N, C-alpha and C positions, 0 to 999 in steps of 0.2 A: 250669864252665857258669854263665852269669849269668842272673838272673831280672829281667824287665822288668815293672813294674806301671804300669798307666794309671789315673789319677784324674780323675774328671769332676765338676765343680761342678754339683750339682743344686739348689742353694739357690733359684734363680729359678723352676725348675720346680715346686718344692714350694710356693713362694709363690703361683704361678699356680693350682695345684691347690686350695690352701686358699681362695683368693679365689673360685674357681668353686664350691667346696663351700658356702661361706658365702652366695654369691649364690643358689644353688639352695635353700638353707634359707629365705632371706629371701623368695624368690618363692613358696615353699610357704606361708609364714606369711601373705603378702599374699593369696594365693588363698583360704586358709582364712578370713581375716578378711572378705574380700569376700563369701564364701558366707554367713557368719554375719550380716553386715550386710544381705544380701539377704533372708534368712529373717526377721530382725527387721522389716525394712521391709514385707514382705508382711503380717505379723501386725498391725503398726501401721496399715497402710493399711486393713485390714479393720475395725479399731476405728474409724478415722476415717470410713469410709463409713457405718457403722452410726450413729455419732453425728450425722452430717450428716442422715441420713434421719430420725432421731428429732426433731432440733431444727427441721427444716423441716416437720414435720407440721402440718396445719391443726388447727382446734379439735377437741378430743376428742369422740367420739360421745356420751359420757356427758353432756356439756353440752347437746347437742341433745335427748337423751331427757329430762333433767331440766327443760329449758325447756318442752318439750311437756307434761310433767306439771304444771308450774306454771300454764300457760295453761288446761289442762283443769280443774284444781282451782278456779282463779279463776272460770271460767265456771259452776261448780257450787257457788259459795260458800254459797248459801242451803241447798242440800241437805246440804253438808258440815257446816254449823253445826247443822243439825237433827239430824244423826246423832251428831256428836262433841261438840256444844256449841260456842258461839262462842269461848270461851277456848281450848279444845283445838284447834279448827280454826285459830285464829290462831297457836298454837305450831307446828302442823304446817307452815303456810306459811312461818313464820320459820325453821324448821329446814331446809326445802329451800333457802331463800334463803342461809342460812349455808353449807350444804353446797356450793352452786354457787360461792360466793365462795372457800371453802377449796380447791376443786378448781382454780379459776382461778389462785390463788396458787401452788399446787403445780405446775401446768403451767408457769407462768412460771419458777419455780425450776429445774425440770427443763431447760427450754430454755436457761437461763443456764448450767447445769452442762455440758450437752452442747455448747453453743457454746464454752465454755472448753476442753472436751476436744478439740474440733475444732482450735482454735488450738494447743493443746499438741501434738497429733499432727502438725500441720503443722510445728511447730518441731522436733520429734524427727526427722521426715523430712528437714528441712534439715540437721540435724546429721549424719544418716546419709549424706546426699549429700556433705557436707563431708568426712567420714572416707573415703568412697570416692575423693574427689578427691585427698586426702592420699596414699592408697594408690597411686593412678595417677601422683602427682607433678604434678598440674595443678590449681591453685587459681585460680579466677576472682574478681577483686576489683574489677571495674569495673561492677558492676550499679548501678542507680539506686535510691536509698533515700530515702523521705520520713521524716525524723526525727520529725515529729509523730505519724505513724502507728506508727512503730517503737516509740517510748516508750509510746504508748497500748497497743500489743500487750503490751509487757513489764508494764505496770501491770495489765492485764486478767489476765494469766497468774498473777500472785501477789496478785490482789485479796483473796483469802480471808485472806492473812497480814495485810494492812492492816486488814480488817474485824475480825479477831480481836483486834487490838491497839488498836482504836478510833483509827486514824491517819486524819486528814483530809487529802486530797490537794487542794492548791491549784495553780492553773496561771496563768501570766502569759506568754502567747504573743503576741508583737508581730508575727509574720509569718504570712502566709496559707499559705505553703509553705516547706518546709525540705528541699530535695532535695540529696543529696550522692551521690558515687560511692563504692561499697564493697561489702563482703560482708555480706549481710543476716543470716546466721546468727551470724557472729562479733560483729557490732555488737549484735545482739539479746542475746547472752550477756553482753556488757559491761553493758548497762543492767539486765538481770535481776539481775546480780551486785551492782550498786550499790544497787538497790532492796532486795535481800535484806540487804545490810549495814546499811541504814537500819532495817529491821525488827529486826534483832538488836541494834542500838544501843538501841532503845527497851526491849528485854528487860533491858538492863543499867541502864536509867535508874531512879533512886530518886525521881523526881517522883511526887506523888500522882495517882491515876487521874482525879481530878476536873479536873486541869490539862489544857488542850488540847494534843494531840499533832498535829503537822502535818508534811507533806512538801510543800515548795513547788518546783514545776518551772517554770523560765523558759527561754524560747527567744527570742533576739534576733539581729539581723544587723547587721554593720558592714562595709560594702563587700563583699568576697568571702568573709567569714568568718561562720560561725554560732557563737554563744556559748550553751551549754547549762549551766544551773545547777540542781543538785538539792540542796536545803537542808532539813535536819531540825532539830528542837529537842530532840533526845534527850539526849546526854550531852556532846557537844563533845570537844575534846581540846587539849592544850597545843600552841601553834603550832609549837614546835620539832620536833614529831612529824610534821608534815605530809609531809615528804619520805620519812620512814622507812617510812610505810605502803606505799610502792611498792618497797621492797627485796624481793628474791626470798626467799620462805619466811617473811617476816615476818607475824605475826598477833597481834592483841591480844585475840583471842577464845579462850574455853576449848575450843571445837571449831571447826575450820576447815572451810569449805565453799565451793563455787563456784570461780570462776576465780582469785580473789585479785587485788589491785590491780596486782601486777607484770604479770600476764598482760593485764589490761585496758589498762594503759599500752602494752604491746607492740602490741596490736591497734589502739589509737587512733593510735599513731605510724606503724603500717603504712598508715594511711589519711591520712597527712600531717597529723595533728592533734596536739593536746596535752591533757593532763589534769593537774589538781592538786587538792590538798585545802586548805581554809581553815577556820579557827575562831578565835574570840576567847578561847578557853580552856575548861577543864572547866565543865560546867554551863550552857554557852551553846548554840551551834549547831555543826553540821558542814556544810560545803558542798563539793560536788564541782563543779569547773568544767572543762568540756570545750570545746575550740575545734576546729571542723572546717571544712574548705574547702567552700564552696558549689560545686555543679556549674556549670561555665561553659558556657553555651549559645553555640554558634558560630552566628553570623549568616551566612545565605546572601547572596552578593553579588547585588545587583539589577542586571540588565543595563541599560545606558544606552539611553534611547530615541533614535532617530534622527529628529530633527525636520526633516530635509531632505526 
């Protein structure tokens, strides 16, 4: 009596099952990430709403009260001098004047801080939106960006780093508008990273603090291209190193942060642009040169008039 055995190849079925399992795990991770991003977004939005409310407040009530007190005391100047003496009365009026000035300066600083918080919150929300888009597999890169405003926002967001290091920002902008097509968040990250690199370069500089530290920003246009230059006089570098800075994983810093120039180049090139580094050597300058295509405005055809 013979035995018949049947064998069935289940390799493909196993592969399909494993693929479906991995896909389910990935979908679960994406859902979890989206929920986390949503929760972070809600918290950040709450902070942003509060900061906008505070930064848009009108003059503090204390200013009004102190102004009323000043007017009242001024109208009773003789009586005040007779009670306190002319010298002490003068000191009192001067004290109130200084108090008002200090409060006004403090209010101005607070508004600047909360304006900066508002811009930072907006940037964080943009990053969260970008991550959500990555999760959904849909990235929009055809928005309109004004490079002048974009770089201004990047400078504003890390202005405290420049102030701390006594870095003077100079600008040489020969265009009224510099509009390109692209992704706001990714391009903003590029310029923030470049500006941070400049700050960190000054940390490594051995130049005396009395020597002027500057970052010069230039924007010009030639035909359909914008040229953006960011130059600092920190430490410079050997010209042969210019291209190595863009190698993936390369860093000349003791601690790495930000996107890294490799990622910056990827973003710039995804916008049909180019980026390079220039220097005349150590102890001179370092310059980042970015070329980006200007947004082309399509002209509407004007219908021909019928003169007949």
